[in-house]
Every structure is written in C-alpha cells, then in structure tokens.
Full PDB file with SEQRES, HELIX, SHEET, SSBOND, CRYST1, ORIGX, SCALE, CONECT and MASTER records, all heavy atoms in Angstrom:
SEQRES   1 A   40  MET ILE GLY CYS ASP SER PRO LYS CYS THR LEU GLN TRP          
SEQRES   2 A   40  TYR HIS PHE LYS CYS VAL GLY ILE VAL THR ALA PRO ASP          
SEQRES   3 A   40  GLY ASN TRP TYR CYS PRO GLU CYS ARG LYS TYR CYS ASN          
SEQRES   4 A   40  THR                                                          
HELIX    1 AA1 PHE A   16  VAL A   19  1                                   4    
HELIX    2 AA2 PRO A   32  ARG A   35  1                                   4    
SHEET    1 AA1 2 ILE A   2  GLY A   3  0                                        
SHEET    2 AA1 2 TRP A  13  TYR A  14 -1                                        
CRYST1    1.000    1.000    1.000  90.00  90.00  90.00 P 1           1          
ORIGX1      1.000000  0.000000  0.000000        0.00000                         
ORIGX2      0.000000  1.000000  0.000000        0.00000                         
ORIGX3      0.000000  0.000000  1.000000        0.00000                         
SCALE1      1.000000  0.000000  0.000000        0.00000                         
SCALE2      0.000000  1.000000  0.000000        0.00000                         
SCALE3      0.000000  0.000000  1.000000        0.00000                         
ATOM      1  N   MET A   1     -12.054  15.343   5.840  1.00  0.00           N  
ATOM      2  CA  MET A   1     -12.030  14.892   7.279  1.00  0.00           C  
ATOM      3  C   MET A   1     -12.972  13.655   7.262  1.00  0.00           C  
ATOM      4  O   MET A   1     -13.858  13.495   6.559  1.00  0.00           O  
ATOM      5  CB  MET A   1     -12.562  15.990   8.169  1.00  0.00           C  
ATOM      6  CG  MET A   1     -11.763  17.286   8.145  1.00  0.00           C  
ATOM      7  SD  MET A   1     -10.344  17.358   9.161  1.00  0.00           S  
ATOM      8  CE  MET A   1     -11.066  17.219  10.803  1.00  0.00           C  
ATOM      9  N   ILE A   2     -12.643  12.857   8.309  1.00  0.00           N  
ATOM     10  CA  ILE A   2     -13.402  11.621   8.507  1.00  0.00           C  
ATOM     11  C   ILE A   2     -13.772  11.540  10.012  1.00  0.00           C  
ATOM     12  O   ILE A   2     -12.835  11.828  10.875  1.00  0.00           O  
ATOM     13  CB  ILE A   2     -12.706  10.367   8.038  1.00  0.00           C  
ATOM     14  CG1 ILE A   2     -13.705   9.154   8.157  1.00  0.00           C  
ATOM     15  CG2 ILE A   2     -11.409  10.113   8.678  1.00  0.00           C  
ATOM     16  CD1 ILE A   2     -13.256   7.989   7.351  1.00  0.00           C  
ATOM     17  N   GLY A   3     -14.884  11.187  10.368  1.00  0.00           N  
ATOM     18  CA  GLY A   3     -15.316  11.060  11.784  1.00  0.00           C  
ATOM     19  C   GLY A   3     -15.301   9.652  12.178  1.00  0.00           C  
ATOM     20  O   GLY A   3     -15.785   8.731  11.538  1.00  0.00           O  
ATOM     21  N   CYS A   4     -14.783   9.460  13.444  1.00  0.00           N  
ATOM     22  CA  CYS A   4     -14.743   8.174  14.026  1.00  0.00           C  
ATOM     23  C   CYS A   4     -16.158   7.818  14.487  1.00  0.00           C  
ATOM     24  O   CYS A   4     -16.866   8.674  15.030  1.00  0.00           O  
ATOM     25  CB  CYS A   4     -13.809   8.100  15.245  1.00  0.00           C  
ATOM     26  SG  CYS A   4     -13.682   6.549  16.101  1.00  0.00           S  
ATOM     27  N   ASP A   5     -16.594   6.571  14.225  1.00  0.00           N  
ATOM     28  CA  ASP A   5     -17.941   6.111  14.555  1.00  0.00           C  
ATOM     29  C   ASP A   5     -18.124   5.703  15.993  1.00  0.00           C  
ATOM     30  O   ASP A   5     -19.236   5.333  16.402  1.00  0.00           O  
ATOM     31  CB  ASP A   5     -18.476   5.140  13.584  1.00  0.00           C  
ATOM     32  CG  ASP A   5     -18.785   5.706  12.196  1.00  0.00           C  
ATOM     33  OD1 ASP A   5     -19.550   6.674  12.206  1.00  0.00           O  
ATOM     34  OD2 ASP A   5     -18.230   5.264  11.246  1.00  0.00           O  
ATOM     35  N   SER A   6     -17.027   5.705  16.728  1.00  0.00           N  
ATOM     36  CA  SER A   6     -17.248   5.337  18.203  1.00  0.00           C  
ATOM     37  C   SER A   6     -17.703   6.438  18.948  1.00  0.00           C  
ATOM     38  O   SER A   6     -17.157   7.565  18.968  1.00  0.00           O  
ATOM     39  CB  SER A   6     -15.787   4.936  18.693  1.00  0.00           C  
ATOM     40  OG  SER A   6     -15.877   4.724  20.084  1.00  0.00           O  
ATOM     41  N   PRO A   7     -18.782   6.215  19.768  1.00  0.00           N  
ATOM     42  CA  PRO A   7     -19.261   7.384  20.553  1.00  0.00           C  
ATOM     43  C   PRO A   7     -18.385   7.714  21.676  1.00  0.00           C  
ATOM     44  O   PRO A   7     -18.490   8.791  22.248  1.00  0.00           O  
ATOM     45  CB  PRO A   7     -20.636   6.815  21.064  1.00  0.00           C  
ATOM     46  CG  PRO A   7     -20.491   5.259  21.019  1.00  0.00           C  
ATOM     47  CD  PRO A   7     -19.583   5.085  19.835  1.00  0.00           C  
ATOM     48  N   LYS A   8     -17.396   6.955  22.027  1.00  0.00           N  
ATOM     49  CA  LYS A   8     -16.460   7.241  23.047  1.00  0.00           C  
ATOM     50  C   LYS A   8     -15.169   7.865  22.563  1.00  0.00           C  
ATOM     51  O   LYS A   8     -14.223   8.183  23.365  1.00  0.00           O  
ATOM     52  CB  LYS A   8     -16.127   6.001  23.852  1.00  0.00           C  
ATOM     53  CG  LYS A   8     -17.363   5.413  24.622  1.00  0.00           C  
ATOM     54  CD  LYS A   8     -16.982   4.210  25.425  1.00  0.00           C  
ATOM     55  CE  LYS A   8     -18.231   3.662  26.103  1.00  0.00           C  
ATOM     56  NZ  LYS A   8     -17.933   2.475  26.859  1.00  0.00           N  
ATOM     57  N   CYS A   9     -15.101   8.103  21.291  1.00  0.00           N  
ATOM     58  CA  CYS A   9     -13.787   8.713  20.715  1.00  0.00           C  
ATOM     59  C   CYS A   9     -13.587  10.139  21.306  1.00  0.00           C  
ATOM     60  O   CYS A   9     -14.515  10.950  21.314  1.00  0.00           O  
ATOM     61  CB  CYS A   9     -13.933   8.794  19.190  1.00  0.00           C  
ATOM     62  SG  CYS A   9     -12.430   9.307  18.451  1.00  0.00           S  
ATOM     63  N   THR A  10     -12.427  10.364  21.713  1.00  0.00           N  
ATOM     64  CA  THR A  10     -12.100  11.669  22.297  1.00  0.00           C  
ATOM     65  C   THR A  10     -11.859  12.739  21.325  1.00  0.00           C  
ATOM     66  O   THR A  10     -12.118  13.955  21.547  1.00  0.00           O  
ATOM     67  CB  THR A  10     -10.870  11.632  23.266  1.00  0.00           C  
ATOM     68  OG1 THR A  10      -9.827  11.125  22.569  1.00  0.00           O  
ATOM     69  CG2 THR A  10     -11.163  10.677  24.403  1.00  0.00           C  
ATOM     70  N   LEU A  11     -11.420  12.456  20.104  1.00  0.00           N  
ATOM     71  CA  LEU A  11     -11.103  13.458  19.072  1.00  0.00           C  
ATOM     72  C   LEU A  11     -12.218  13.546  18.021  1.00  0.00           C  
ATOM     73  O   LEU A  11     -12.522  14.666  17.548  1.00  0.00           O  
ATOM     74  CB  LEU A  11      -9.768  13.183  18.384  1.00  0.00           C  
ATOM     75  CG  LEU A  11      -8.572  13.300  19.271  1.00  0.00           C  
ATOM     76  CD1 LEU A  11      -7.326  12.894  18.539  1.00  0.00           C  
ATOM     77  CD2 LEU A  11      -8.443  14.636  19.856  1.00  0.00           C  
ATOM     78  N   GLN A  12     -12.824  12.492  17.670  1.00  0.00           N  
ATOM     79  CA  GLN A  12     -13.987  12.424  16.717  1.00  0.00           C  
ATOM     80  C   GLN A  12     -13.603  12.645  15.236  1.00  0.00           C  
ATOM     81  O   GLN A  12     -14.012  11.907  14.373  1.00  0.00           O  
ATOM     82  CB  GLN A  12     -15.132  13.309  17.116  1.00  0.00           C  
ATOM     83  CG  GLN A  12     -15.870  12.822  18.341  1.00  0.00           C  
ATOM     84  CD  GLN A  12     -16.632  11.547  18.054  1.00  0.00           C  
ATOM     85  OE1 GLN A  12     -17.303  11.364  17.021  1.00  0.00           O  
ATOM     86  NE2 GLN A  12     -16.556  10.658  18.986  1.00  0.00           N  
ATOM     87  N   TRP A  13     -12.861  13.629  14.908  1.00  0.00           N  
ATOM     88  CA  TRP A  13     -12.586  14.024  13.549  1.00  0.00           C  
ATOM     89  C   TRP A  13     -11.112  14.014  13.189  1.00  0.00           C  
ATOM     90  O   TRP A  13     -10.284  14.420  13.957  1.00  0.00           O  
ATOM     91  CB  TRP A  13     -13.137  15.448  13.210  1.00  0.00           C  
ATOM     92  CG  TRP A  13     -14.644  15.462  13.215  1.00  0.00           C  
ATOM     93  CD1 TRP A  13     -15.396  15.834  14.181  1.00  0.00           C  
ATOM     94  CD2 TRP A  13     -15.411  14.997  12.132  1.00  0.00           C  
ATOM     95  NE1 TRP A  13     -16.779  15.638  13.822  1.00  0.00           N  
ATOM     96  CE2 TRP A  13     -16.769  15.152  12.594  1.00  0.00           C  
ATOM     97  CE3 TRP A  13     -15.182  14.469  10.893  1.00  0.00           C  
ATOM     98  CZ2 TRP A  13     -17.867  14.837  11.758  1.00  0.00           C  
ATOM     99  CZ3 TRP A  13     -16.309  14.156  10.151  1.00  0.00           C  
ATOM    100  CH2 TRP A  13     -17.595  14.264  10.546  1.00  0.00           C  
ATOM    101  N   TYR A  14     -10.811  13.475  12.068  1.00  0.00           N  
ATOM    102  CA  TYR A  14      -9.374  13.224  11.609  1.00  0.00           C  
ATOM    103  C   TYR A  14      -9.231  13.603  10.115  1.00  0.00           C  
ATOM    104  O   TYR A  14     -10.092  13.404   9.346  1.00  0.00           O  
ATOM    105  CB  TYR A  14      -9.043  11.701  11.737  1.00  0.00           C  
ATOM    106  CG  TYR A  14      -9.112  11.292  13.175  1.00  0.00           C  
ATOM    107  CD1 TYR A  14     -10.408  10.806  13.719  1.00  0.00           C  
ATOM    108  CD2 TYR A  14      -8.055  11.179  14.008  1.00  0.00           C  
ATOM    109  CE1 TYR A  14     -10.530  10.385  14.994  1.00  0.00           C  
ATOM    110  CE2 TYR A  14      -8.152  10.800  15.287  1.00  0.00           C  
ATOM    111  CZ  TYR A  14      -9.358  10.408  15.787  1.00  0.00           C  
ATOM    112  OH  TYR A  14      -9.495   9.970  17.065  1.00  0.00           O  
ATOM    113  N   HIS A  15      -7.990  14.103   9.844  1.00  0.00           N  
ATOM    114  CA  HIS A  15      -7.639  14.354   8.404  1.00  0.00           C  
ATOM    115  C   HIS A  15      -7.357  13.032   7.807  1.00  0.00           C  
ATOM    116  O   HIS A  15      -6.724  12.158   8.453  1.00  0.00           O  
ATOM    117  CB  HIS A  15      -6.383  15.271   8.355  1.00  0.00           C  
ATOM    118  CG  HIS A  15      -6.578  16.563   8.922  1.00  0.00           C  
ATOM    119  ND1 HIS A  15      -6.092  17.001  10.074  1.00  0.00           N  
ATOM    120  CD2 HIS A  15      -7.257  17.653   8.383  1.00  0.00           C  
ATOM    121  CE1 HIS A  15      -6.394  18.281  10.274  1.00  0.00           C  
ATOM    122  NE2 HIS A  15      -7.182  18.678   9.249  1.00  0.00           N  
ATOM    123  N   PHE A  16      -7.791  12.800   6.579  1.00  0.00           N  
ATOM    124  CA  PHE A  16      -7.504  11.510   5.830  1.00  0.00           C  
ATOM    125  C   PHE A  16      -5.987  11.292   5.967  1.00  0.00           C  
ATOM    126  O   PHE A  16      -5.568  10.108   6.279  1.00  0.00           O  
ATOM    127  CB  PHE A  16      -7.946  11.603   4.387  1.00  0.00           C  
ATOM    128  CG  PHE A  16      -9.418  11.333   4.206  1.00  0.00           C  
ATOM    129  CD1 PHE A  16     -10.409  11.729   5.127  1.00  0.00           C  
ATOM    130  CD2 PHE A  16      -9.809  10.746   3.041  1.00  0.00           C  
ATOM    131  CE1 PHE A  16     -11.723  11.445   4.887  1.00  0.00           C  
ATOM    132  CE2 PHE A  16     -11.177  10.549   2.776  1.00  0.00           C  
ATOM    133  CZ  PHE A  16     -12.128  10.823   3.678  1.00  0.00           C  
ATOM    134  N   LYS A  17      -5.228  12.249   5.612  1.00  0.00           N  
ATOM    135  CA  LYS A  17      -3.798  11.968   5.570  1.00  0.00           C  
ATOM    136  C   LYS A  17      -3.154  11.511   6.902  1.00  0.00           C  
ATOM    137  O   LYS A  17      -2.282  10.734   6.915  1.00  0.00           O  
ATOM    138  CB  LYS A  17      -3.087  13.263   5.064  1.00  0.00           C  
ATOM    139  CG  LYS A  17      -1.605  13.084   4.821  1.00  0.00           C  
ATOM    140  CD  LYS A  17      -1.018  14.411   4.270  1.00  0.00           C  
ATOM    141  CE  LYS A  17       0.494  14.235   4.082  1.00  0.00           C  
ATOM    142  NZ  LYS A  17       1.088  15.459   3.491  1.00  0.00           N  
ATOM    143  N   CYS A  18      -3.684  12.054   7.985  1.00  0.00           N  
ATOM    144  CA  CYS A  18      -3.161  11.773   9.271  1.00  0.00           C  
ATOM    145  C   CYS A  18      -3.423  10.393   9.734  1.00  0.00           C  
ATOM    146  O   CYS A  18      -2.697   9.811  10.505  1.00  0.00           O  
ATOM    147  CB  CYS A  18      -3.761  12.743  10.311  1.00  0.00           C  
ATOM    148  SG  CYS A  18      -3.135  14.437  10.085  1.00  0.00           S  
ATOM    149  N   VAL A  19      -4.545   9.753   9.206  1.00  0.00           N  
ATOM    150  CA  VAL A  19      -4.871   8.401   9.466  1.00  0.00           C  
ATOM    151  C   VAL A  19      -4.546   7.434   8.407  1.00  0.00           C  
ATOM    152  O   VAL A  19      -4.848   6.215   8.468  1.00  0.00           O  
ATOM    153  CB  VAL A  19      -6.306   8.219  10.035  1.00  0.00           C  
ATOM    154  CG1 VAL A  19      -6.476   8.944  11.363  1.00  0.00           C  
ATOM    155  CG2 VAL A  19      -7.347   8.826   9.024  1.00  0.00           C  
ATOM    156  N   GLY A  20      -3.909   7.893   7.353  1.00  0.00           N  
ATOM    157  CA  GLY A  20      -3.408   7.030   6.285  1.00  0.00           C  
ATOM    158  C   GLY A  20      -4.398   6.484   5.309  1.00  0.00           C  
ATOM    159  O   GLY A  20      -4.264   5.393   4.802  1.00  0.00           O  
ATOM    160  N   ILE A  21      -5.499   7.255   5.124  1.00  0.00           N  
ATOM    161  CA  ILE A  21      -6.474   6.783   4.078  1.00  0.00           C  
ATOM    162  C   ILE A  21      -6.564   7.873   3.042  1.00  0.00           C  
ATOM    163  O   ILE A  21      -6.235   9.064   3.139  1.00  0.00           O  
ATOM    164  CB  ILE A  21      -7.831   6.501   4.702  1.00  0.00           C  
ATOM    165  CG1 ILE A  21      -8.435   7.748   5.368  1.00  0.00           C  
ATOM    166  CG2 ILE A  21      -7.792   5.345   5.694  1.00  0.00           C  
ATOM    167  CD1 ILE A  21      -9.854   7.538   5.847  1.00  0.00           C  
ATOM    168  N   VAL A  22      -7.046   7.453   1.801  1.00  0.00           N  
ATOM    169  CA  VAL A  22      -7.240   8.336   0.672  1.00  0.00           C  
ATOM    170  C   VAL A  22      -8.640   8.676   0.371  1.00  0.00           C  
ATOM    171  O   VAL A  22      -8.937   9.789   0.044  1.00  0.00           O  
ATOM    172  CB  VAL A  22      -6.517   7.736  -0.584  1.00  0.00           C  
ATOM    173  CG1 VAL A  22      -6.605   8.633  -1.754  1.00  0.00           C  
ATOM    174  CG2 VAL A  22      -4.963   7.496  -0.223  1.00  0.00           C  
ATOM    175  N   THR A  23      -9.493   7.611   0.531  1.00  0.00           N  
ATOM    176  CA  THR A  23     -10.950   7.823   0.254  1.00  0.00           C  
ATOM    177  C   THR A  23     -11.739   7.293   1.416  1.00  0.00           C  
ATOM    178  O   THR A  23     -11.237   6.500   2.166  1.00  0.00           O  
ATOM    179  CB  THR A  23     -11.345   7.024  -1.027  1.00  0.00           C  
ATOM    180  OG1 THR A  23     -11.093   5.649  -0.837  1.00  0.00           O  
ATOM    181  CG2 THR A  23     -10.682   7.552  -2.246  1.00  0.00           C  
ATOM    182  N   ALA A  24     -12.897   7.792   1.583  1.00  0.00           N  
ATOM    183  CA  ALA A  24     -13.802   7.355   2.610  1.00  0.00           C  
ATOM    184  C   ALA A  24     -14.186   5.932   2.458  1.00  0.00           C  
ATOM    185  O   ALA A  24     -14.554   5.509   1.405  1.00  0.00           O  
ATOM    186  CB  ALA A  24     -15.003   8.262   2.729  1.00  0.00           C  
ATOM    187  N   PRO A  25     -14.053   5.117   3.575  1.00  0.00           N  
ATOM    188  CA  PRO A  25     -14.413   3.726   3.445  1.00  0.00           C  
ATOM    189  C   PRO A  25     -15.966   3.545   3.492  1.00  0.00           C  
ATOM    190  O   PRO A  25     -16.644   4.454   3.944  1.00  0.00           O  
ATOM    191  CB  PRO A  25     -13.807   3.079   4.652  1.00  0.00           C  
ATOM    192  CG  PRO A  25     -13.740   4.228   5.657  1.00  0.00           C  
ATOM    193  CD  PRO A  25     -13.544   5.438   4.808  1.00  0.00           C  
ATOM    194  N   ASP A  26     -16.468   2.425   3.005  1.00  0.00           N  
ATOM    195  CA  ASP A  26     -17.877   2.075   3.075  1.00  0.00           C  
ATOM    196  C   ASP A  26     -18.179   1.671   4.495  1.00  0.00           C  
ATOM    197  O   ASP A  26     -17.344   0.973   5.134  1.00  0.00           O  
ATOM    198  CB  ASP A  26     -18.185   0.901   2.099  1.00  0.00           C  
ATOM    199  CG  ASP A  26     -18.110   1.288   0.654  1.00  0.00           C  
ATOM    200  OD1 ASP A  26     -18.248   2.472   0.383  1.00  0.00           O  
ATOM    201  OD2 ASP A  26     -17.770   0.433  -0.165  1.00  0.00           O  
ATOM    202  N   GLY A  27     -19.270   2.116   5.027  1.00  0.00           N  
ATOM    203  CA  GLY A  27     -19.666   1.688   6.408  1.00  0.00           C  
ATOM    204  C   GLY A  27     -18.987   2.381   7.440  1.00  0.00           C  
ATOM    205  O   GLY A  27     -18.429   3.513   7.251  1.00  0.00           O  
ATOM    206  N   ASN A  28     -18.969   1.874   8.624  1.00  0.00           N  
ATOM    207  CA  ASN A  28     -18.391   2.552   9.793  1.00  0.00           C  
ATOM    208  C   ASN A  28     -16.854   2.540   9.754  1.00  0.00           C  
ATOM    209  O   ASN A  28     -16.270   1.697   9.089  1.00  0.00           O  
ATOM    210  CB  ASN A  28     -18.736   1.806  11.123  1.00  0.00           C  
ATOM    211  CG  ASN A  28     -20.256   1.951  11.333  1.00  0.00           C  
ATOM    212  OD1 ASN A  28     -20.839   2.908  10.927  1.00  0.00           O  
ATOM    213  ND2 ASN A  28     -20.791   1.049  12.188  1.00  0.00           N  
ATOM    214  N   TRP A  29     -16.346   3.605  10.332  1.00  0.00           N  
ATOM    215  CA  TRP A  29     -14.855   3.739  10.407  1.00  0.00           C  
ATOM    216  C   TRP A  29     -14.474   4.051  11.871  1.00  0.00           C  
ATOM    217  O   TRP A  29     -15.135   4.916  12.497  1.00  0.00           O  
ATOM    218  CB  TRP A  29     -14.399   4.864   9.449  1.00  0.00           C  
ATOM    219  CG  TRP A  29     -12.857   5.020   9.520  1.00  0.00           C  
ATOM    220  CD1 TRP A  29     -11.978   4.262   8.897  1.00  0.00           C  
ATOM    221  CD2 TRP A  29     -12.126   5.944  10.297  1.00  0.00           C  
ATOM    222  NE1 TRP A  29     -10.699   4.698   9.217  1.00  0.00           N  
ATOM    223  CE2 TRP A  29     -10.779   5.730  10.022  1.00  0.00           C  
ATOM    224  CE3 TRP A  29     -12.525   6.977  11.186  1.00  0.00           C  
ATOM    225  CZ2 TRP A  29      -9.801   6.469  10.650  1.00  0.00           C  
ATOM    226  CZ3 TRP A  29     -11.572   7.731  11.736  1.00  0.00           C  
ATOM    227  CH2 TRP A  29     -10.158   7.478  11.502  1.00  0.00           C  
ATOM    228  N   TYR A  30     -13.489   3.489  12.333  1.00  0.00           N  
ATOM    229  CA  TYR A  30     -12.949   3.703  13.695  1.00  0.00           C  
ATOM    230  C   TYR A  30     -11.513   4.095  13.630  1.00  0.00           C  
ATOM    231  O   TYR A  30     -10.695   3.460  12.886  1.00  0.00           O  
ATOM    232  CB  TYR A  30     -13.124   2.484  14.585  1.00  0.00           C  
ATOM    233  CG  TYR A  30     -14.627   2.064  14.759  1.00  0.00           C  
ATOM    234  CD1 TYR A  30     -15.147   1.119  13.844  1.00  0.00           C  
ATOM    235  CD2 TYR A  30     -15.374   2.605  15.608  1.00  0.00           C  
ATOM    236  CE1 TYR A  30     -16.513   0.728  13.963  1.00  0.00           C  
ATOM    237  CE2 TYR A  30     -16.757   2.324  15.746  1.00  0.00           C  
ATOM    238  CZ  TYR A  30     -17.294   1.370  14.889  1.00  0.00           C  
ATOM    239  OH  TYR A  30     -18.632   1.058  14.925  1.00  0.00           O  
ATOM    240  N   CYS A  31     -11.188   5.134  14.389  1.00  0.00           N  
ATOM    241  CA  CYS A  31      -9.777   5.647  14.369  1.00  0.00           C  
ATOM    242  C   CYS A  31      -8.831   4.564  14.937  1.00  0.00           C  
ATOM    243  O   CYS A  31      -9.288   3.694  15.626  1.00  0.00           O  
ATOM    244  CB  CYS A  31      -9.693   6.968  15.169  1.00  0.00           C  
ATOM    245  SG  CYS A  31      -9.929   6.767  17.014  1.00  0.00           S  
ATOM    246  N   PRO A  32      -7.554   4.799  14.729  1.00  0.00           N  
ATOM    247  CA  PRO A  32      -6.551   3.754  15.227  1.00  0.00           C  
ATOM    248  C   PRO A  32      -6.592   3.643  16.791  1.00  0.00           C  
ATOM    249  O   PRO A  32      -6.512   2.486  17.265  1.00  0.00           O  
ATOM    250  CB  PRO A  32      -5.230   4.314  14.822  1.00  0.00           C  
ATOM    251  CG  PRO A  32      -5.592   5.156  13.592  1.00  0.00           C  
ATOM    252  CD  PRO A  32      -6.906   5.775  13.834  1.00  0.00           C  
ATOM    253  N   GLU A  33      -6.907   4.668  17.517  1.00  0.00           N  
ATOM    254  CA  GLU A  33      -6.988   4.562  18.931  1.00  0.00           C  
ATOM    255  C   GLU A  33      -8.193   3.752  19.363  1.00  0.00           C  
ATOM    256  O   GLU A  33      -8.127   2.796  20.235  1.00  0.00           O  
ATOM    257  CB  GLU A  33      -7.108   5.893  19.657  1.00  0.00           C  
ATOM    258  CG  GLU A  33      -6.942   5.893  21.107  1.00  0.00           C  
ATOM    259  CD  GLU A  33      -5.590   5.406  21.612  1.00  0.00           C  
ATOM    260  OE1 GLU A  33      -4.568   5.548  20.886  1.00  0.00           O  
ATOM    261  OE2 GLU A  33      -5.520   4.947  22.694  1.00  0.00           O  
ATOM    262  N   CYS A  34      -9.407   3.914  18.721  1.00  0.00           N  
ATOM    263  CA  CYS A  34     -10.597   3.253  19.054  1.00  0.00           C  
ATOM    264  C   CYS A  34     -10.507   1.747  18.609  1.00  0.00           C  
ATOM    265  O   CYS A  34     -11.105   0.869  19.327  1.00  0.00           O  
ATOM    266  CB  CYS A  34     -11.852   3.887  18.549  1.00  0.00           C  
ATOM    267  SG  CYS A  34     -12.256   5.450  19.385  1.00  0.00           S  
ATOM    268  N   ARG A  35      -9.807   1.490  17.541  1.00  0.00           N  
ATOM    269  CA  ARG A  35      -9.567   0.111  17.126  1.00  0.00           C  
ATOM    270  C   ARG A  35      -8.851  -0.810  18.071  1.00  0.00           C  
ATOM    271  O   ARG A  35      -9.079  -1.936  18.065  1.00  0.00           O  
ATOM    272  CB  ARG A  35      -8.960   0.105  15.702  1.00  0.00           C  
ATOM    273  CG  ARG A  35      -9.870   0.113  14.487  1.00  0.00           C  
ATOM    274  CD  ARG A  35      -9.198  -0.088  13.257  1.00  0.00           C  
ATOM    275  NE  ARG A  35      -9.080   1.325  12.710  1.00  0.00           N  
ATOM    276  CZ  ARG A  35      -8.068   1.715  12.086  1.00  0.00           C  
ATOM    277  NH1 ARG A  35      -7.027   1.012  11.752  1.00  0.00           N  
ATOM    278  NH2 ARG A  35      -8.004   2.977  11.645  1.00  0.00           N  
ATOM    279  N   LYS A  36      -8.027  -0.097  18.914  1.00  0.00           N  
ATOM    280  CA  LYS A  36      -7.258  -0.906  19.928  1.00  0.00           C  
ATOM    281  C   LYS A  36      -8.240  -1.587  20.909  1.00  0.00           C  
ATOM    282  O   LYS A  36      -7.916  -2.585  21.541  1.00  0.00           O  
ATOM    283  CB  LYS A  36      -6.360   0.035  20.734  1.00  0.00           C  
ATOM    284  CG  LYS A  36      -5.205   0.590  19.958  1.00  0.00           C  
ATOM    285  CD  LYS A  36      -4.428   1.452  20.858  1.00  0.00           C  
ATOM    286  CE  LYS A  36      -3.326   2.241  20.109  1.00  0.00           C  
ATOM    287  NZ  LYS A  36      -2.618   3.135  20.995  1.00  0.00           N  
ATOM    288  N   TYR A  37      -9.390  -0.976  21.078  1.00  0.00           N  
ATOM    289  CA  TYR A  37     -10.376  -1.436  22.059  1.00  0.00           C  
ATOM    290  C   TYR A  37     -11.558  -2.196  21.495  1.00  0.00           C  
ATOM    291  O   TYR A  37     -12.446  -2.582  22.169  1.00  0.00           O  
ATOM    292  CB  TYR A  37     -10.810  -0.286  22.972  1.00  0.00           C  
ATOM    293  CG  TYR A  37      -9.656   0.428  23.627  1.00  0.00           C  
ATOM    294  CD1 TYR A  37      -9.224   1.659  23.147  1.00  0.00           C  
ATOM    295  CD2 TYR A  37      -8.905  -0.130  24.574  1.00  0.00           C  
ATOM    296  CE1 TYR A  37      -8.136   2.330  23.686  1.00  0.00           C  
ATOM    297  CE2 TYR A  37      -7.831   0.447  25.207  1.00  0.00           C  
ATOM    298  CZ  TYR A  37      -7.396   1.679  24.693  1.00  0.00           C  
ATOM    299  OH  TYR A  37      -6.364   2.334  25.250  1.00  0.00           O  
ATOM    300  N   CYS A  38     -11.614  -2.229  20.235  1.00  0.00           N  
ATOM    301  CA  CYS A  38     -12.661  -2.989  19.502  1.00  0.00           C  
ATOM    302  C   CYS A  38     -12.477  -4.474  19.586  1.00  0.00           C  
ATOM    303  O   CYS A  38     -11.362  -4.989  19.431  1.00  0.00           O  
ATOM    304  CB  CYS A  38     -12.700  -2.503  18.032  1.00  0.00           C  
ATOM    305  SG  CYS A  38     -14.047  -3.129  17.146  1.00  0.00           S  
ATOM    306  N   ASN A  39     -13.573  -5.130  19.808  1.00  0.00           N  
ATOM    307  CA  ASN A  39     -13.473  -6.641  19.856  1.00  0.00           C  
ATOM    308  C   ASN A  39     -13.480  -7.359  18.509  1.00  0.00           C  
ATOM    309  O   ASN A  39     -13.352  -8.540  18.432  1.00  0.00           O  
ATOM    310  CB  ASN A  39     -14.596  -7.219  20.702  1.00  0.00           C  
ATOM    311  CG  ASN A  39     -14.344  -6.805  22.165  1.00  0.00           C  
ATOM    312  OD1 ASN A  39     -13.259  -6.619  22.649  1.00  0.00           O  
ATOM    313  ND2 ASN A  39     -15.419  -6.588  22.942  1.00  0.00           N  
ATOM    314  N   THR A  40     -13.740  -6.625  17.443  1.00  0.00           N  
ATOM    315  CA  THR A  40     -13.907  -7.270  16.156  1.00  0.00           C  
ATOM    316  C   THR A  40     -12.678  -6.961  15.269  1.00  0.00           C  
ATOM    317  O   THR A  40     -11.902  -6.134  15.532  1.00  0.00           O  
ATOM    318  CB  THR A  40     -15.113  -6.728  15.386  1.00  0.00           C  
ATOM    319  OG1 THR A  40     -15.032  -5.357  15.237  1.00  0.00           O  
ATOM    320  CG2 THR A  40     -16.369  -7.120  16.039  1.00  0.00           C  
TER     321      THR A  40                                                      
MASTER        0    0    0    2    2    0    0    6  320    1    0    4          
END                                                                             
C-alpha cells in the first residue's frame, strides 16, 4: 500500500496495482485525484 502525501486526501491509502505503480517512488507521492489540484 502507498499513502498519498496530501493532507486533504479523502482516501489516503492505495494499493500499488490500483494506482498503476510497481515500486514505491522516492520522495512524496500524490494520488491521481490530488494531482489534479496540484500546481506543480
């Protein structure tokens, strides 16, 4: 499982397979929903 680093994320935890990743990324990770609202 991987946790979204956005404090406003409604779900917080995701299965790797469900979000299309195989290994944990370096640094912060934001779920697809939170990335829609990210300015970077």
